Residue frames relative to the residue before (quaternion, step in Angstrom):
aa qw qx qy qz dx dy dz
X 1.0000 0.0000 0.0000 0.0000 0.00 0.00 0.00
X 0.4166 -0.7106 0.5069 0.2540 3.56 -0.89 0.93
X 0.5924 -0.5798 0.4056 0.3851 3.63 -1.08 0.54
X 0.2761 -0.7441 0.5898 0.1489 3.55 -1.11 0.78
X 0.1566 -0.8542 0.4898 0.0767 3.56 0.28 1.29
X 0.6065 0.5764 -0.3593 0.4132 3.59 1.15 -0.47
X 0.6165 0.5515 -0.3424 0.4455 3.60 1.21 -0.47
X 0.5337 -0.5893 0.4962 0.3488 3.54 -1.23 0.56
X 0.6676 -0.4855 0.3633 0.4321 3.57 -1.25 0.29
X 0.6515 0.5131 -0.3178 0.4597 3.59 0.98 -0.81
X 0.6681 0.4927 -0.3090 0.4641 3.59 0.95 -0.84
X 0.6284 0.5186 -0.3440 0.4668 3.61 1.03 -0.69
X 0.6391 0.5076 -0.3258 0.4772 3.58 1.01 -0.78
X 0.6394 0.5161 -0.3233 0.4693 3.58 1.00 -0.79
X 0.6465 0.5183 -0.3178 0.4609 3.59 0.96 -0.81
X 0.6413 0.5148 -0.3296 0.4637 3.58 0.99 -0.80
X 0.6561 0.4924 -0.3110 0.4799 3.62 0.97 -0.83
X 0.6161 0.5484 -0.3312 0.4582 3.59 1.05 -0.83
X 0.6829 0.4913 -0.2803 0.4623 3.56 0.90 -0.93
X 0.6415 0.5062 -0.3280 0.4739 3.58 0.98 -0.82
X 0.6405 0.5245 -0.3204 0.4604 3.58 0.98 -0.80
X 0.6500 0.5114 -0.3040 0.4728 3.55 1.01 -0.84
X 0.6259 0.5260 -0.3412 0.4639 3.59 0.99 -0.77
X 0.6543 0.4995 -0.3101 0.4755 3.61 0.95 -0.82
X 0.6261 0.5292 -0.3327 0.4661 3.58 1.02 -0.80
X 0.6423 0.5179 -0.3190 0.4663 3.58 0.98 -0.82
X 0.6308 0.5560 -0.3269 0.4314 3.59 0.99 -0.88
X 0.7980 0.3435 -0.1536 0.4708 3.55 0.88 -0.97
X 0.7890 0.3717 -0.1585 0.4628 3.57 0.98 -0.87
X 0.7701 0.3335 -0.1834 0.5119 3.59 1.14 -0.48
X 0.6845 0.5302 -0.3123 0.3911 3.60 0.63 -1.08
X 0.6896 0.4832 -0.3179 0.4357 3.68 0.80 -0.84
X 0.7684 0.3978 -0.1700 0.4715 3.58 1.15 -0.61
X 0.5066 0.7250 -0.4101 0.2227 3.55 1.18 -0.49
X 0.6500 0.5139 -0.3379 0.4464 3.61 0.93 -0.73
X 0.6145 0.5238 -0.3451 0.4785 3.59 1.10 -0.62
X 0.6572 0.4963 -0.3183 0.4696 3.59 0.96 -0.79
X 0.6044 0.5439 -0.3587 0.4584 3.58 1.07 -0.63
X 0.6663 0.4897 -0.2990 0.4763 3.56 0.99 -0.82
X 0.6640 0.4969 -0.2925 0.4761 3.58 1.12 -0.72
X 0.4378 -0.7199 0.4423 0.3072 3.60 1.18 -0.43
X 0.8003 0.0734 -0.0960 0.5873 3.60 1.21 0.28
X 0.4748 -0.6288 0.5203 0.3294 3.53 -1.27 0.33
X 0.5428 -0.6154 0.4352 0.3704 3.61 -1.08 0.42
X 0.6175 -0.5543 0.4076 0.3811 3.56 -1.14 0.63
X 0.6214 0.5905 -0.3404 0.3864 3.56 1.02 -0.79
X 0.5580 0.6031 -0.3983 0.4078 3.59 1.17 -0.45
X 0.6219 0.5290 -0.3388 0.4676 3.59 1.03 -0.73
X 0.6607 0.5058 -0.3139 0.4572 3.57 0.92 -0.87
X 0.6564 0.5009 -0.3194 0.4650 3.60 0.97 -0.82
X 0.6488 0.4979 -0.3210 0.4777 3.58 1.02 -0.72
X 0.6339 0.5388 -0.3294 0.4465 3.56 1.02 -0.77
X 0.6489 0.5311 -0.3161 0.4438 3.55 0.98 -0.86
X 0.7066 0.4347 -0.2571 0.4957 3.59 1.20 -0.53
X 0.5439 -0.6454 0.3892 0.3689 3.59 1.27 0.03
X 0.4774 0.6948 -0.4234 0.3318 3.61 1.20 0.36
X 0.6683 0.4804 -0.3170 0.4713 3.63 1.20 -0.05
X 0.8611 0.0575 -0.0513 0.5025 3.55 -1.14 0.77
X 0.0811 0.8793 -0.4682 0.0330 3.56 1.09 0.78
X 0.7586 0.3671 -0.2291 0.4870 3.63 0.99 -0.62
X 0.4040 0.6629 -0.5106 0.3696 3.57 1.20 0.42
X 0.5161 -0.6791 0.4187 0.3117 3.63 -0.75 0.99
X 0.6093 -0.5743 0.4083 0.3637 3.53 -1.17 0.61
X 0.5798 0.5956 -0.3706 0.4145 3.59 1.10 -0.62
X 0.7584 0.3118 -0.1867 0.5410 3.61 1.16 -0.50
X 0.7109 -0.5224 0.2454 0.4019 3.55 1.13 0.74
X 0.5991 0.5740 -0.3735 0.4148 3.61 1.20 0.05
X 0.6787 -0.4853 0.3561 0.4208 3.61 -1.25 0.04
X 0.3318 -0.7726 0.4892 0.2317 3.59 1.14 -0.51
X 0.3870 0.7315 -0.4766 0.2967 3.62 1.12 0.56
X 0.6238 -0.4955 0.4160 0.4386 3.60 -1.22 0.15
X 0.6692 -0.5255 0.3494 0.3925 3.56 -1.22 0.52
X 0.5275 0.6498 -0.4013 0.3723 3.59 1.17 -0.52
X 0.6377 0.5387 -0.3292 0.4414 3.58 1.04 -0.76
X 0.6612 0.4821 -0.3176 0.4791 3.60 0.94 -0.82
X 0.6604 0.4967 -0.3110 0.4695 3.58 0.95 -0.82
X 0.5974 0.5804 -0.3602 0.4201 3.62 1.08 -0.68
X 0.5961 0.5553 -0.3691 0.4473 3.60 1.08 -0.66
X 0.6736 0.4783 -0.2881 0.4843 3.59 0.91 -0.92
X 0.6255 0.5534 -0.3340 0.4370 3.59 1.00 -0.82
X 0.7105 0.4596 -0.2742 0.4570 3.58 0.73 -1.04
X 0.7053 0.4626 -0.2900 0.4522 3.60 0.75 -0.96
X 0.6303 0.5220 -0.3396 0.4636 3.60 1.03 -0.69
X 0.6636 0.5134 -0.3073 0.4490 3.58 0.90 -0.91
X 0.6907 0.4739 -0.2678 0.4761 3.56 1.12 -0.70
X 0.5706 -0.6483 0.3629 0.3499 3.60 1.24 0.03
X 0.5014 0.6462 -0.4363 0.3751 3.59 1.16 0.52
X 0.0622 0.8690 -0.4882 0.0516 3.56 1.03 0.87
X 0.6297 0.5477 -0.3457 0.4289 3.60 0.96 -0.74
X 0.6804 0.4608 -0.2839 0.4941 3.55 0.94 -0.86
X 0.6238 0.5570 -0.3417 0.4288 3.58 0.99 -0.82
X 0.5952 0.5966 -0.3685 0.3924 3.58 0.99 -0.80
X 0.7365 0.3771 -0.2250 0.5146 3.60 0.95 -0.82
X 0.6236 0.5671 -0.3453 0.4126 3.57 1.03 -0.74
X 0.6685 0.4952 -0.3175 0.4550 3.57 0.94 -0.79
X 0.5572 0.5654 -0.3882 0.4682 3.59 1.20 -0.45
X 0.6953 0.4841 -0.2546 0.4662 3.54 0.89 -1.02
X 0.7641 0.4092 -0.1973 0.4579 3.58 0.88 -0.98
X 0.8486 0.2483 -0.0573 0.4636 3.56 0.77 -1.04
X 0.7242 0.4348 -0.2590 0.4684 3.60 1.11 -0.42
X 0.7329 0.4217 -0.2562 0.4684 3.61 0.80 -0.93
X 0.6441 0.5543 -0.3709 0.3747 3.70 0.74 -0.84
X 0.6453 0.5196 -0.3652 0.4246 3.69 0.85 -0.68
X 0.5943 0.5593 -0.3776 0.4376 3.59 1.05 -0.59
X 0.6779 0.4745 -0.2856 0.4835 3.55 0.96 -0.86
X 0.6794 0.5005 -0.2987 0.4458 3.56 0.89 -0.91
X 0.7574 0.4111 -0.2208 0.4567 3.60 0.89 -0.87
X 0.8230 0.2319 -0.0944 0.5099 3.60 1.01 -0.71
X 0.5884 0.6213 -0.3646 0.3674 3.59 1.18 -0.35
X 0.4992 -0.6048 0.5157 0.3450 3.55 -1.27 0.32
X 0.6620 -0.4838 0.3710 0.4359 3.58 -1.23 0.26
X 0.6352 0.5259 -0.3333 0.4570 3.59 1.02 -0.77
X 0.6532 0.5006 -0.3213 0.4685 3.60 0.93 -0.80
X 0.6574 0.5032 -0.3179 0.4621 3.60 0.92 -0.84
X 0.6594 0.5116 -0.3151 0.4518 3.57 0.93 -0.90
X 0.6764 0.5148 -0.2959 0.4357 3.56 1.00 -0.82
X 0.8223 0.3181 -0.1369 0.4515 3.56 0.79 -1.01
X 0.6857 0.5399 -0.3277 0.3618 3.63 0.72 -0.93
X 0.6587 0.4769 -0.3531 0.4626 3.69 0.82 -0.71
X 0.6458 0.5173 -0.3213 0.4606 3.59 1.01 -0.75
X 0.6388 0.5093 -0.3196 0.4800 3.58 1.06 -0.75
X 0.6572 0.5058 -0.3205 0.4577 3.62 0.94 -0.82
X 0.6805 0.4651 -0.2876 0.4878 3.60 1.07 -0.65
X 0.4457 -0.6752 0.4684 0.3552 3.60 1.17 -0.49
X 0.4346 0.6924 -0.4645 0.3406 3.60 1.24 0.31
X 0.7606 0.1834 -0.1147 0.6121 3.58 1.20 -0.60
X 0.2141 -0.7785 0.5830 0.0909 3.55 -0.84 1.06
X 0.2698 -0.8079 0.5139 0.1021 3.56 -0.85 1.02
X 0.0524 -0.7557 0.6518 0.0350 3.54 -1.26 0.56
X 0.2511 -0.7400 0.5972 0.1809 3.54 -1.30 0.26
X 0.1991 -0.8202 0.5334 0.0558 3.54 -0.78 1.11
X 0.1239 0.7934 -0.5794 0.1396 3.56 -0.13 1.34
X 0.7511 0.4486 -0.2428 0.4191 3.56 0.60 -1.21
X 0.1046 -0.7742 0.6236 0.0270 3.52 -1.07 0.92
X 0.6944 -0.4688 0.3222 0.4408 3.59 -1.20 0.32
X 0.7935 0.2739 -0.1575 0.5202 3.61 1.01 -0.68
X 0.7410 0.3191 -0.1960 0.5574 3.57 1.27 0.15
X 0.0184 -0.8085 0.5878 -0.0213 3.56 -0.22 1.26
X 0.8338 0.1203 -0.0387 0.5373 3.57 -0.17 -1.27
X 0.6488 0.4893 -0.3080 0.4947 3.59 1.25 -0.44
X 0.1692 -0.8473 0.4976 0.0764 3.56 0.19 1.31
X 0.5835 0.5936 -0.3773 0.4060 3.60 1.17 -0.41
X 0.6663 0.5324 -0.2944 0.4311 3.58 1.20 -0.48
X 0.2918 0.7850 -0.5060 0.2063 3.64 1.19 0.33
X 0.2167 -0.7846 0.5702 0.1111 3.53 -1.13 0.73
X 0.4922 0.6273 -0.4482 0.4043 3.59 1.22 -0.17
X 0.1458 -0.8175 0.5550 0.0490 3.59 -0.80 1.00
X 0.1374 -0.7477 0.6436 0.0890 3.53 -1.29 0.55
X 0.0847 -0.8223 0.5628 -0.0055 3.57 -0.45 1.25
X 0.4290 -0.7007 0.5085 0.2576 3.59 -0.80 1.00
X 0.0525 0.7706 -0.6307 0.0752 3.55 -0.95 0.99
X 0.8021 -0.1874 0.0717 0.5625 3.54 0.03 1.33
X 0.7853 -0.2704 0.2146 0.5140 3.56 -0.73 -1.04
X 0.6519 0.4367 -0.3270 0.5267 3.57 1.20 0.61
X 0.2832 -0.6683 0.6364 0.2610 3.48 -1.46 0.04
X 0.2323 -0.7402 0.6137 0.1469 3.57 -1.10 0.72
X 0.1368 -0.8217 0.5531 0.0075 3.53 -0.61 1.27
X 0.0077 0.7765 -0.6292 0.0323 3.52 -1.01 0.93
X 0.5094 0.6303 -0.4799 0.3360 3.56 -1.03 0.81
X 0.3134 -0.7381 0.5606 0.2066 3.55 -1.22 -0.41
X 0.2015 -0.7395 0.6292 0.1290 3.52 -1.34 0.37
X 0.1388 -0.7820 0.6024 0.0797 3.58 -1.20 0.45
X 0.8093 0.2525 -0.2286 0.4786 3.54 -1.35 0.50
X 0.3423 0.7718 -0.4776 0.2431 3.60 1.02 0.74
X 0.3427 -0.7404 0.5455 0.1918 3.58 -0.55 1.18
X 0.8027 0.1716 -0.2201 0.5271 3.56 -0.99 1.03
X 0.3045 0.8075 -0.4722 0.1797 3.57 1.25 0.24
X 0.6807 0.4865 -0.2928 0.4629 3.60 1.01 -0.76
X 0.7652 0.4015 -0.1866 0.4674 3.57 1.06 -0.78
X 0.5552 0.6926 -0.3849 0.2526 3.57 1.11 -0.61
X 0.2551 -0.7310 0.6177 0.1381 3.52 -1.25 0.73
X 0.7518 0.2235 -0.1272 0.6072 3.55 1.24 -0.60
X 0.0522 -0.7800 0.6234 0.0149 3.53 -0.98 0.92
X 0.2253 -0.7189 0.6407 0.1483 3.58 -0.80 1.04
X 0.0787 -0.8619 0.4985 -0.0489 3.52 -0.20 1.40
X 0.2565 -0.7447 0.6003 0.1387 3.54 -0.92 0.99
X 0.1117 0.7881 -0.5938 0.1174 3.57 -0.82 1.03
X 0.4808 -0.6485 0.5067 0.3025 3.55 -1.25 0.44
X 0.1829 -0.7593 0.6169 0.0973 3.57 -0.75 1.09
X 0.7552 0.1384 -0.1186 0.6296 3.57 1.28 -0.35
X 0.2567 -0.8233 0.4819 0.1552 3.64 0.10 1.26
X 0.6845 0.4979 -0.2975 0.4417 3.63 1.13 -0.50
X 0.6544 0.5718 -0.2985 0.3946 3.59 1.25 -0.25
X 0.4771 -0.6875 0.4471 0.3160 3.61 1.19 0.22
X 0.8337 -0.1129 0.1036 0.5305 3.58 -0.94 -0.87
X 0.6542 0.5313 -0.3115 0.4389 3.59 1.10 -0.70
X 0.6633 0.5031 -0.3074 0.4609 3.58 1.25 -0.13
X 0.5292 0.6333 -0.4036 0.3951 3.60 1.30 0.13
X 0.0231 -0.7762 0.6301 -0.0003 3.56 -1.03 0.88
X 0.3319 -0.7277 0.5639 0.2056 3.55 -1.28 0.43
X 0.1187 -0.7939 0.5953 0.0347 3.53 -1.07 0.83
X 0.3347 -0.6914 0.5996 0.2246 3.53 -1.22 0.63
X 0.0818 -0.8351 0.5439 -0.0135 3.53 -0.26 1.32
X 0.2833 -0.7047 0.6303 0.1608 3.54 -0.91 1.05
X 0.3629 -0.7934 0.4466 0.1982 3.59 -0.43 1.17
X 0.5497 0.5737 -0.4235 0.4351 3.59 1.25 0.14
X 0.4816 0.6894 -0.4316 0.3263 3.60 1.25 -0.18
X 0.5333 -0.6093 0.4728 0.3476 3.59 -1.05 0.74
X 0.7228 0.4048 -0.3163 0.4622 3.56 -1.03 0.84
X 0.6317 0.4777 -0.3316 0.5126 3.55 1.31 -0.16
X 0.1057 0.7924 -0.5983 0.0536 3.60 -0.91 0.80
X 0.3613 -0.7185 0.5611 0.1956 3.52 -1.23 0.62
X 0.3424 -0.7021 0.5833 0.2227 3.52 -1.08 0.76
X 0.7611 -0.3577 0.2675 0.4703 3.53 -1.22 -0.38
X 0.5039 -0.5780 0.5375 0.3508 3.50 -1.33 0.36
X 0.3759 -0.7827 0.4553 0.1971 3.57 -0.39 1.27
X 0.3767 -0.7208 0.5411 0.2141 3.55 -1.01 0.86
X 0.1098 -0.8295 0.5476 -0.0020 3.56 -0.56 1.21
X 0.5439 -0.6127 0.4523 0.3525 3.58 -1.22 0.28
X 0.7863 0.1037 -0.0615 0.6059 3.57 1.26 -0.29
X 0.7641 0.3392 -0.2725 0.4763 3.56 -1.33 -0.05
X 0.0916 0.8694 -0.4783 0.0841 3.52 0.99 0.95
X 0.6714 0.5104 -0.3100 0.4389 3.63 1.05 -0.61
X 0.6350 0.5074 -0.3318 0.4788 3.58 1.28 -0.07
X 0.3328 -0.7369 0.5465 0.2180 3.58 -0.71 1.01
X 0.0368 -0.7876 0.6125 -0.0554 3.52 -0.90 1.06
X 0.0249 -0.8868 0.4519 -0.0937 3.51 -0.33 1.27
X 0.4133 -0.5911 0.6130 0.3226 3.44 -1.46 0.13
X 0.0945 -0.7793 0.6176 0.0480 3.59 -1.05 0.78
X 0.1587 -0.8035 0.5722 0.0427 3.57 -1.03 0.88
X 0.1347 -0.7761 0.6145 0.0425 3.54 -1.12 0.81
X 0.0128 0.8061 -0.5864 0.0787 3.55 -0.44 1.28
X 0.7889 -0.2358 0.0818 0.5615 3.55 -0.06 1.35
X 0.1514 0.8002 -0.5497 0.1860 3.51 1.00 0.99
X 0.1577 -0.7994 0.5756 0.0693 3.59 -0.64 1.11
X 0.0120 0.7700 -0.6375 0.0253 3.54 -0.87 1.03
X 0.5578 -0.6127 0.4245 0.3651 3.60 -1.05 0.67
X 0.6323 -0.5632 0.3720 0.3802 3.56 -1.13 0.62
X 0.6748 0.4953 -0.3153 0.4472 3.58 1.06 -0.61
X 0.4797 0.6221 -0.4533 0.4212 3.59 1.27 0.33
X 0.4987 0.6395 -0.4334 0.3931 3.59 1.26 -0.17
X 0.3511 -0.7611 0.5070 0.2010 3.59 -0.62 1.10
X 0.8021 0.2383 -0.2049 0.5078 3.55 -0.72 1.10
X 0.4563 -0.7489 0.3994 0.2674 3.57 1.29 -0.14
X 0.7441 0.3132 -0.1970 0.5562 3.63 1.25 -0.15
X 0.4577 -0.6845 0.4940 0.2790 3.54 -0.89 0.93
X 0.7949 0.3725 -0.2466 0.4106 3.51 -1.28 0.48
X 0.5692 0.6042 -0.3816 0.4066 3.58 1.28 0.18
X 0.4428 0.7561 -0.4246 0.2281 3.59 1.23 -0.24
X 0.6706 0.5033 -0.3209 0.4404 3.56 0.87 -0.91
X 0.6434 0.5152 -0.3140 0.4712 3.57 0.99 -0.85
X 0.6395 0.5205 -0.3215 0.4655 3.59 0.97 -0.85
X 0.6695 0.4897 -0.3088 0.4654 3.60 0.88 -0.87
X 0.6432 0.5202 -0.3319 0.4533 3.60 0.94 -0.79
X 0.6603 0.5099 -0.3040 0.4600 3.57 1.02 -0.75
X 0.7445 0.4076 -0.2234 0.4792 3.60 1.03 -0.73
X 0.5216 0.6635 -0.4148 0.3401 3.62 1.16 -0.37
X 0.5913 0.5689 -0.4138 0.3943 3.70 0.91 -0.57
X 0.6713 0.4614 -0.3276 0.4786 3.65 0.85 -0.78
X 0.6190 0.5463 -0.3499 0.4427 3.60 1.00 -0.75
X 0.7070 0.4478 -0.2692 0.4766 3.55 0.89 -0.91
X 0.6071 0.5374 -0.3550 0.4653 3.59 1.09 -0.57
X 0.6855 0.4712 -0.3147 0.4573 3.63 0.85 -0.86
X 0.5904 0.5207 -0.3844 0.4822 3.60 1.13 -0.38
X 0.6077 0.5370 -0.3368 0.4784 3.56 1.12 -0.63
X 0.6173 0.5354 -0.3245 0.4763 3.57 1.06 -0.79
X 0.6479 0.5135 -0.3041 0.4734 3.54 0.93 -0.97
X 0.6819 0.5172 -0.2903 0.4281 3.57 0.86 -0.97
X 0.7226 0.4472 -0.2835 0.4444 3.59 0.68 -1.01
X 0.6898 0.4475 -0.3026 0.4820 3.59 0.99 -0.67
X 0.5605 0.5447 -0.3847 0.4911 3.58 1.19 -0.32
X 0.6432 0.5068 -0.3084 0.4841 3.55 1.01 -0.83
X 0.6348 0.5136 -0.3311 0.4728 3.60 0.99 -0.78
X 0.6604 0.5064 -0.3173 0.4547 3.60 0.93 -0.81
X 0.6395 0.5159 -0.3249 0.4682 3.58 1.00 -0.78
X 0.6549 0.5185 -0.2989 0.4615 3.54 1.00 -0.88
X 0.6492 0.5197 -0.3116 0.4598 3.59 0.93 -0.89
X 0.6623 0.5062 -0.3073 0.4590 3.58 0.93 -0.89
X 0.6739 0.5005 -0.2940 0.4571 3.55 1.01 -0.81
X 0.6037 0.5465 -0.3539 0.4599 3.60 1.03 -0.72
X 0.6515 0.5029 -0.3124 0.4743 3.58 0.95 -0.84
X 0.6895 0.5127 -0.2940 0.4187 3.57 0.83 -1.01
X 0.7127 0.4750 -0.2900 0.4270 3.60 0.74 -0.99
X 0.6216 0.5261 -0.3510 0.4622 3.61 1.19 -0.31
X 0.6943 0.4520 -0.2569 0.4976 3.55 1.24 -0.48
X 0.6848 0.5154 -0.2812 0.4317 3.58 1.01 -0.84
X 0.2279 -0.7840 0.5680 0.1035 3.59 -0.88 0.99
X 0.0984 0.7615 -0.6387 0.0500 3.56 -1.16 0.71
X 0.8418 0.0359 -0.0630 0.5348 3.57 -0.91 0.97
X 0.7313 -0.4846 0.2329 0.4197 3.54 0.98 0.95
X 0.7604 0.2619 -0.2138 0.5545 3.59 1.16 0.29
X 0.6342 -0.5128 0.4006 0.4176 3.54 -1.29 0.31
X 0.5804 -0.5919 0.4394 0.3461 3.56 -1.09 0.74
X 0.5906 0.5948 -0.3536 0.4152 3.56 1.16 -0.61
X 0.6436 0.5566 -0.3263 0.4118 3.61 1.14 -0.45
X 0.5762 0.5826 -0.3929 0.4174 3.61 1.21 -0.30
X 0.5550 -0.6422 0.4161 0.3262 3.53 -0.97 0.91
X 0.6142 0.5536 -0.3587 0.4331 3.61 0.99 -0.73
X 0.6414 0.5190 -0.3197 0.4659 3.57 1.00 -0.85
X 0.6845 0.4990 -0.2914 0.4444 3.57 0.83 -1.00
X 0.6758 0.4853 -0.2985 0.4675 3.58 0.92 -0.89
X 0.6362 0.5298 -0.3308 0.4529 3.60 1.00 -0.82
X 0.6806 0.4790 -0.2827 0.4769 3.57 0.92 -0.92
X 0.6317 0.5378 -0.3399 0.4429 3.57 0.98 -0.79
X 0.6699 0.4886 -0.2970 0.4736 3.58 0.95 -0.90
X 0.6419 0.5197 -0.3207 0.4637 3.59 0.97 -0.86
X 0.6610 0.5060 -0.3106 0.4589 3.60 0.90 -0.89
X 0.6443 0.5114 -0.3174 0.4719 3.57 1.02 -0.75
X 0.6491 0.5123 -0.3167 0.4647 3.58 0.95 -0.87
X 0.6678 0.4935 -0.3092 0.4636 3.59 0.91 -0.89
X 0.6515 0.5215 -0.3272 0.4433 3.60 0.89 -0.83
X 0.6516 0.4999 -0.3107 0.4785 3.58 0.98 -0.85
X 0.6547 0.5177 -0.3015 0.4609 3.56 1.00 -0.86
X 0.6127 0.5436 -0.3376 0.4638 3.58 1.03 -0.77
X 0.6650 0.4951 -0.3142 0.4625 3.58 0.92 -0.82
X 0.6314 0.5285 -0.3238 0.4661 3.60 1.03 -0.75
X 0.6718 0.4799 -0.2922 0.4826 3.57 0.92 -0.92
X 0.6310 0.5247 -0.3370 0.4615 3.61 0.97 -0.77
X 0.6394 0.5134 -0.3311 0.4669 3.60 0.97 -0.79
X 0.6409 0.5196 -0.3174 0.4674 3.57 1.04 -0.75
X 0.6375 0.5170 -0.3243 0.4703 3.59 1.01 -0.80
X 0.6315 0.5186 -0.3270 0.4746 3.60 1.00 -0.78
X 0.6581 0.5094 -0.3085 0.4607 3.58 0.98 -0.85
X 0.6190 0.5431 -0.3230 0.4665 3.56 1.05 -0.81
X 0.6554 0.5253 -0.3047 0.4491 3.54 0.93 -0.94
X 0.7043 0.4418 -0.2538 0.4943 3.58 1.08 -0.73
X 0.4696 -0.6728 0.4403 0.3646 3.56 1.28 -0.18
X 0.5890 0.6034 -0.3393 0.4169 3.59 1.22 0.45
X 0.4272 0.6959 -0.4844 0.3140 3.61 1.18 0.32
X 0.2392 -0.7999 0.5365 0.1228 3.58 -0.44 1.21
X 0.6256 -0.5299 0.3949 0.4145 3.58 -1.18 0.37
X 0.6409 0.5345 -0.3279 0.4427 3.57 1.01 -0.77
X 0.6676 0.4927 -0.3027 0.4689 3.59 0.93 -0.88
X 0.6541 0.5038 -0.3195 0.4650 3.58 0.95 -0.83
X 0.6293 0.5246 -0.3295 0.4693 3.59 1.05 -0.75
X 0.6520 0.5118 -0.3145 0.4627 3.59 0.97 -0.83
X 0.6486 0.5124 -0.3207 0.4626 3.58 0.99 -0.84
X 0.6715 0.4838 -0.3126 0.4662 3.59 0.86 -0.91
X 0.6214 0.5423 -0.3309 0.4586 3.59 0.99 -0.80
X 0.7155 0.4594 -0.2608 0.4571 3.56 0.68 -1.11
X 0.7123 0.4715 -0.2812 0.4372 3.60 0.76 -1.00
X 0.6738 0.4846 -0.3179 0.4583 3.61 0.90 -0.83
X 0.6470 0.4942 -0.3237 0.4821 3.59 1.00 -0.73
X 0.6190 0.5414 -0.3372 0.4583 3.59 1.07 -0.75
X 0.6744 0.4852 -0.3246 0.4521 3.59 0.81 -0.89
X 0.6399 0.5311 -0.3375 0.4411 3.58 0.92 -0.82
X 0.6726 0.4987 -0.2831 0.4677 3.55 0.97 -0.89
X 0.6877 0.4798 -0.2894 0.4615 3.58 0.86 -0.94
X 0.6536 0.5089 -0.3261 0.4554 3.61 0.90 -0.86
X 0.6470 0.5165 -0.3199 0.4608 3.57 1.00 -0.78
X 0.6609 0.5030 -0.2973 0.4710 3.60 0.93 -0.89
X 0.6683 0.4952 -0.3014 0.4662 3.55 0.96 -0.85
X 0.6244 0.5314 -0.3502 0.4529 3.60 0.91 -0.79
X 0.6295 0.5539 -0.3369 0.4283 3.58 0.95 -0.82
X 0.6649 0.5116 -0.3081 0.4486 3.57 1.02 -0.69
X 0.6079 0.5299 -0.3557 0.4724 3.56 1.27 -0.25
X 0.3567 -0.7338 0.5023 0.2864 3.58 1.20 -0.32
X 0.8350 -0.1675 0.1324 0.5071 3.56 -1.07 -0.71
X 0.6098 0.5650 -0.3586 0.4247 3.59 1.07 -0.61
X 0.5878 0.5957 -0.3677 0.4055 3.59 1.13 -0.51
X 0.6761 0.4844 -0.2767 0.4812 3.53 1.22 -0.52
X 0.5761 0.5784 -0.3746 0.4395 3.58 1.28 0.03
X 0.5148 -0.6939 0.4151 0.2851 3.55 -0.80 1.05
X 0.6077 0.5801 -0.3613 0.4046 3.59 1.15 -0.53
X 0.6515 0.4751 -0.3218 0.4963 3.60 1.22 -0.32
X 0.4998 -0.7003 0.4151 0.2959 3.61 -0.65 1.08
X 0.5632 0.6095 -0.4101 0.3783 3.62 1.04 -0.55
X 0.6085 0.5551 -0.3658 0.4333 3.60 1.06 -0.65
X 0.6477 0.5133 -0.3154 0.4665 3.60 1.07 -0.71
X 0.5979 0.5439 -0.3593 0.4665 3.57 1.01 -0.74
X 0.6847 0.5175 -0.2765 0.4325 3.54 0.92 -1.02
X 0.7047 0.4366 -0.2687 0.4904 3.59 0.81 -0.93
X 0.6629 0.5079 -0.3214 0.4464 3.61 0.93 -0.76
X 0.6131 0.5916 -0.3434 0.3952 3.59 1.11 -0.67
X 0.6126 0.6340 -0.3649 0.2992 3.57 0.90 -0.90
X 0.7121 0.4849 -0.2830 0.4217 3.58 0.87 -0.88
X 0.5281 0.6440 -0.4158 0.3653 3.58 1.20 -0.32
X 0.6423 0.4896 -0.3229 0.4935 3.60 1.22 -0.37
X 0.6853 0.4518 -0.2718 0.5024 3.58 1.32 0.01
X 0.7737 0.3565 -0.2458 0.4624 3.62 0.52 -1.04
X 0.7350 0.3402 -0.3051 0.5010 3.51 -1.17 0.70
X 0.6750 -0.4095 0.2715 0.5504 3.56 1.34 0.14
X 0.4337 -0.7240 0.4722 0.2547 3.57 -0.70 1.07
X 0.6614 -0.4932 0.3768 0.4210 3.56 -1.26 0.33
X 0.6390 0.5387 -0.3316 0.4376 3.55 1.02 -0.76
X 0.6485 0.4938 -0.3075 0.4909 3.58 1.05 -0.78
X 0.6160 0.5392 -0.3497 0.4555 3.60 1.03 -0.73
X 0.6450 0.5133 -0.3245 0.4639 3.58 0.96 -0.80
X 0.6377 0.5325 -0.3220 0.4540 3.57 0.99 -0.80
X 0.6697 0.4991 -0.2951 0.4640 3.56 0.99 -0.90
X 0.6327 0.5123 -0.3283 0.4791 3.56 1.02 -0.76
X 0.6510 0.5201 -0.3075 0.4596 3.57 0.97 -0.87
X 0.6378 0.5216 -0.3392 0.4539 3.59 0.96 -0.75
X 0.6315 0.5252 -0.3307 0.4649 3.55 1.07 -0.72
X 0.6700 0.4901 -0.2926 0.4747 3.58 1.09 -0.68
X 0.7981 0.3505 -0.1322 0.4720 3.56 0.88 -1.02
X 0.4730 -0.7080 0.4189 0.3154 3.58 1.27 -0.22
X 0.7840 0.1609 -0.1263 0.5861 3.60 1.24 0.18
């Protein structure tokens, strides 16, 4: 973890203790079970509750709304540690719960909505998800087909979502739907959906090539009725603007996941090549190994600096969509490249599921897709350069 010079000495000491406590939690509560959870296709709900009891959930949610009220560094530290340890599948859903959904409630929710959901999320009693992607609308959020029709003091929602992290476990879904199907982006609204409501159903837990411990689901809405006060922000048609304002943090936290996943892959490989023998010497002694690791270490260090600059900009309220897109693009591509190079140094063992490097490699691939594909990130960066 890079030094956090903006924090006071006391806060830095608290962050160090927080991180040490999280490492111990991982040793006892996650590491012994993680391969079983990968085979099961999801982590148990109880893991969220155990993390909440230790203060590892929603760390920067203010105390007034039931959170620890810590600086954002504490929330990011959870993603840093778990990503470095190779728990990418769990991190994919955890960052939704910790870093993506809470800002929607804090920035646009009513006091009643915050009181109802945020303390439960911080305790791990309620697990959160966000429903944007649809079978025909991935990175193009304006193409949503899920509709929400006003009916008296309720909205009636019909449609479906796909690839939803925490879909099997979620109690709260921040749902994007069209309240005015003819208005394009201006017709999108966000709703806070309690998943116990009639008309909500979960499809299967989707089988993925990586991030196996994270449940990823299809969700269906068949005349789902939600109260009118479930509309986030209180005004129809604000959903697209709300999503655009919150996407920078979402894309930054994916960058955090990526760079620390790359660091974890590199650390595991440095250990391995010093132990593994080939042609009468340690693999670490071959020039190709040394040059590959040197380049990977340089790439990761540069990426860490880029992500740190983004975190500082977020803290100042100055993280632009273009900068967040560039960070996500660079970090996700970096992790994919580093994980692939590191796996190669393991030889045939790198392709065996029992070796953690294989998990870093498979988990890395989706980072170039979710939260906006690399191609979309390039387009957003280009628009910032060219003005259109």
